[in-house]
C-alpha positions as CSV (number, residue, x, y, z in Angstrom):
1,M,-0.1,0.0,-0.1
2,N,1.1,3.2,-0.8
3,Y,1.3,6.0,1.7
4,L,1.6,9.5,-0.2
5,Q,-1.2,8.1,-2.4
6,T,-3.9,7.1,0.2
7,V,-2.7,10.6,1.6
8,Q,-3.4,12.7,-1.5
9,Q,-6.9,10.6,-1.8
10,L,-7.5,11.7,1.2
11,L,-6.6,15.4,1.0
12,M,-8.9,15.5,-2.5
13,Q,-11.9,14.2,-0.6
14,V,-11.2,16.9,2.1
15,N,-10.9,19.7,-0.6
16,E,-14.3,18.5,-1.6
17,Q,-16.0,18.1,1.3
18,Q,-14.5,21.2,4.0
19,Q,-14.4,24.4,1.2
20,E,-17.8,25.6,3.1
21,S,-16.5,25.4,6.5
22,I,-13.2,27.0,5.4
23,E,-14.7,29.7,3.6
24,R,-16.7,30.3,7.0
25,A,-13.5,30.1,9.3
26,S,-11.6,32.3,6.5
27,K,-14.5,35.3,7.2
28,I,-13.4,35.2,10.9
29,L,-10.3,35.7,10.4
30,I,-10.5,38.5,8.2
31,E,-12.8,40.3,10.3
32,A,-10.0,39.4,13.1
33,I,-6.9,40.7,10.9
34,I,-9.3,44.0,10.4
35,H,-9.6,45.0,13.2
36,G,-5.9,44.2,14.6
37,G,-7.0,41.0,16.4
38,I,-4.3,37.9,16.2
39,I,-4.7,34.1,15.2
40,Q,-4.4,31.9,18.2
41,L,-3.6,28.5,17.6
42,F,-3.8,25.7,20.6
43,G,-2.9,21.8,20.8
44,S,-1.5,19.9,22.8
45,G,0.6,16.3,22.3
46,H,0.7,16.1,18.0
47,S,-1.5,18.9,17.9
48,Q,0.9,21.5,19.4
49,L,3.1,20.2,16.3
50,V,0.1,22.0,13.8
51,A,0.0,25.1,16.1
52,Q,3.8,26.1,15.8
53,E,3.8,25.4,11.7
54,G,1.6,28.3,11.8
55,F,3.8,30.2,13.8
56,Y,6.5,32.9,12.1
57,R,6.6,31.0,8.8
58,A,8.0,31.7,5.9
59,S,4.8,32.8,3.5
60,G,2.6,32.3,6.2
61,L,0.1,34.9,8.1
62,A,2.7,37.2,10.6
63,C,-0.5,37.5,13.3
64,V,-0.4,34.2,14.5
65,K,0.3,33.0,18.2
66,P,0.8,29.2,19.1
67,I,-0.4,28.7,22.6
68,S,2.5,27.0,24.5
69,I,1.9,25.3,28.2
70,E,4.5,23.1,28.8
71,P,3.2,20.0,30.3
72,L,1.0,19.7,27.5
73,M,3.7,19.0,25.1
74,L,5.7,16.1,24.2
75,H,9.1,17.6,24.7
76,T,8.8,17.6,28.3
77,G,7.4,13.8,28.3
78,A,4.8,12.2,25.7
79,L,3.4,9.8,28.4
80,S,2.7,13.0,31.1
81,S,1.7,14.9,27.8
82,S,-1.1,12.6,27.0
83,R,-2.0,12.4,30.8
84,N,-2.3,15.7,31.0
85,E,-4.3,16.8,27.8
86,K,-7.5,15.1,29.9
87,D,-7.0,16.6,33.4
88,I,-8.4,20.6,32.9
89,S,-6.0,21.4,36.2
90,N,-2.9,21.9,34.0
91,I,-4.2,24.6,32.5
92,E,-5.1,26.6,35.9
93,D,-1.3,28.3,36.4
94,Y,-1.1,29.2,32.9
95,W,-4.9,30.8,31.8
96,S,-3.6,34.0,32.5
97,Q,-0.5,33.5,29.8
98,I,-3.0,33.1,26.6
99,D,-3.9,36.9,27.1
100,L,-7.4,35.8,24.6
101,Q,-8.2,39.8,23.4
102,P,-11.4,41.0,21.9
103,H,-11.3,40.6,18.1
104,D,-9.0,37.8,18.6
105,V,-9.6,33.6,17.4
106,L,-9.0,30.9,18.7
107,I,-8.2,27.7,16.4
108,V,-8.4,24.4,18.6
109,I,-6.6,21.6,17.0
110,S,-7.7,18.1,18.5
111,T,-8.0,15.0,16.2
112,S,-10.7,13.4,18.8
113,G,-12.6,16.2,20.2
114,R,-12.7,14.5,23.0
115,N,-9.7,15.6,25.5
116,A,-10.8,17.7,28.8
117,V,-7.9,20.5,28.2
118,P,-8.7,21.5,24.5
119,I,-12.5,21.6,25.1
120,E,-12.5,23.3,28.1
121,I,-10.2,26.1,26.4
122,A,-13.1,26.3,23.9
123,H,-15.3,26.8,26.0
124,R,-13.6,29.8,28.2
125,A,-13.0,31.3,24.7
126,R,-16.7,31.3,23.6
127,Q,-17.7,32.9,27.2
128,M,-15.3,35.5,26.4
129,Q,-17.0,35.8,23.0
130,I,-13.7,34.9,21.4
131,P,-15.1,32.9,18.1
132,V,-13.3,29.5,17.9
133,I,-12.8,27.2,14.9
134,T,-11.5,23.8,15.1
135,L,-9.7,21.2,13.4
136,Q,-10.7,17.9,14.4
137,S,-11.9,14.9,12.8
138,L,-15.6,13.8,12.9
139,C,-14.8,10.2,12.6
140,Y,-14.4,10.4,16.0
141,I,-17.6,11.6,17.4
142,A,-18.8,8.2,18.8
143,E,-16.0,8.7,21.5
144,P,-17.2,10.1,24.7
145,S,-15.9,13.6,25.9
146,L,-13.3,13.1,29.1
147,H,-14.6,16.8,29.5
148,A,-17.1,17.4,32.8
149,S,-19.3,18.8,30.9
150,K,-19.9,15.2,28.7
151,K,-19.9,18.0,25.6
152,R,-17.3,17.3,22.8
153,L,-15.2,20.2,21.2
154,E,-17.0,20.8,18.4
155,H,-19.9,22.1,20.8
156,F,-17.9,24.9,21.4
157,A,-16.7,25.9,17.7
158,D,-18.3,28.1,15.7
159,V,-16.8,26.3,13.2
160,V,-15.8,22.7,12.7
161,I,-13.2,22.2,9.5
162,D,-13.3,17.9,9.5
163,T,-9.8,16.7,9.0
164,L,-11.5,13.6,8.1
165,V,-8.4,11.3,10.4
166,P,-10.0,7.6,10.6
167,V,-9.9,6.7,14.4
168,G,-7.2,5.2,15.6
169,D,-5.3,8.0,13.5
170,G,-3.3,5.1,10.7
171,L,-4.7,5.4,7.3
172,L,-3.4,2.0,6.1
173,N,-4.2,-1.6,7.3
174,T,-3.1,-4.7,6.9
175,G,-4.6,-7.6,8.7
176,H,-5.1,-6.5,12.6
177,L,-2.7,-3.8,11.6
178,Q,-3.2,0.0,11.5
179,Y,-0.1,2.5,10.4
180,G,0.9,5.3,8.7
181,P,-0.1,8.7,10.7
182,V,-2.1,11.2,9.2
183,S,-3.4,13.6,11.8
184,T,-0.2,16.0,11.5
185,V,-0.5,15.6,7.5
186,M,-4.1,16.9,7.2
187,A,-4.1,19.3,10.1
188,V,-1.3,20.9,8.8
189,S,-3.5,21.3,5.0
190,L,-6.2,22.5,6.3
191,L,-4.6,24.6,8.1
192,N,-2.3,26.0,5.6
193,Q,-5.8,26.4,2.7
194,L,-7.4,28.5,5.6
195,F,-4.7,31.1,5.6
196,V,-4.6,31.2,1.8
197,T,-8.1,31.9,1.5
198,T,-7.9,34.2,4.0
199,I,-5.0,36.0,2.3
200,N,-7.0,35.5,-1.1
201,Q,-9.9,37.6,0.1
202,L,-7.9,40.3,2.1
203,Q,-6.0,40.7,-1.5
204,Q,-9.5,41.0,-3.3
205,Q,-10.8,43.5,-0.5
206,K,-7.5,45.8,-1.0
207,Q,-6.5,45.2,2.6
208,D,-2.5,45.2,4.1
209,V,-2.1,41.5,4.1
210,P,0.6,40.3,6.9
211,I,3.3,37.7,5.3
212,F,5.9,36.8,6.6
213,K,9.2,36.5,4.1
214,S,11.5,33.8,4.5
215,A,14.8,34.7,6.5
216,N,16.7,33.1,4.0
217,V,16.0,35.5,1.0
218,S,18.1,38.9,1.4
219,S,15.2,41.0,0.7
220,S,13.1,39.8,3.6
221,S,14.3,41.9,6.3
222,K,12.4,45.2,6.1
223,S,8.9,43.6,5.5
224,N,9.7,40.8,8.6
225,D,10.5,43.7,10.4
226,H,7.6,46.0,10.0
227,W,5.1,43.3,10.9
228,I,6.8,41.7,13.6
229,E,6.9,45.6,15.4
230,H,3.3,45.6,14.4
231,Y,2.5,42.6,16.6
232,R,5.1,42.7,19.0
233,Q,2.7,43.6,21.6
234,R,0.7,40.5,21.4
235,I,3.1,37.8,20.1
236,N,6.3,37.1,21.7
237,F,9.1,36.6,18.5
238,G,11.6,36.6,21.2
């Protein structure tokens, strides 16, 4: 079985099925950008990789901030990260650092949509009237929530973008084996499709488009410095 060909088939399926959700989510992002807000991305475990993908990305939007909570990240321990995303007490010490403000948008990445911490963060954002977009697989919809409310992530989303990732993550099956994880590929692809759609719409509306150029291109520094200074008060670029 060929992994790349199977991924390509799933990407084509997602492209056909998720265009409306992407368009709806893009309108939310455009409103945020025009009114000076930023796009905040949250994910735990491997979903944190997707949040990092959007940050300080060459050819990507400059107004993107990953929410990084140490106990939920793989480099602090894979087993502990998996445990911690199921226990909302792990975000209490970090909540004040998240700094959601009016005109921001929160994108929550969680393949299963069932773990307590992503659900709690989406819930709190909605209480603050911050729009919530989720990148998740609705193939997991039968899996029960681990949040105290018993509600899954999609219940707190303004827009759900469905990655169509199969339960168990593996795209390939041979006998009793499931392998070839695909959740990161699908989430990153959909995130970038969302950003590209947003950029295209901003251009059509004759709006300034906050895009980073590659730091490895000599002509990039002036433009990048402009956007870094513009968002410095909200995003720590280091």
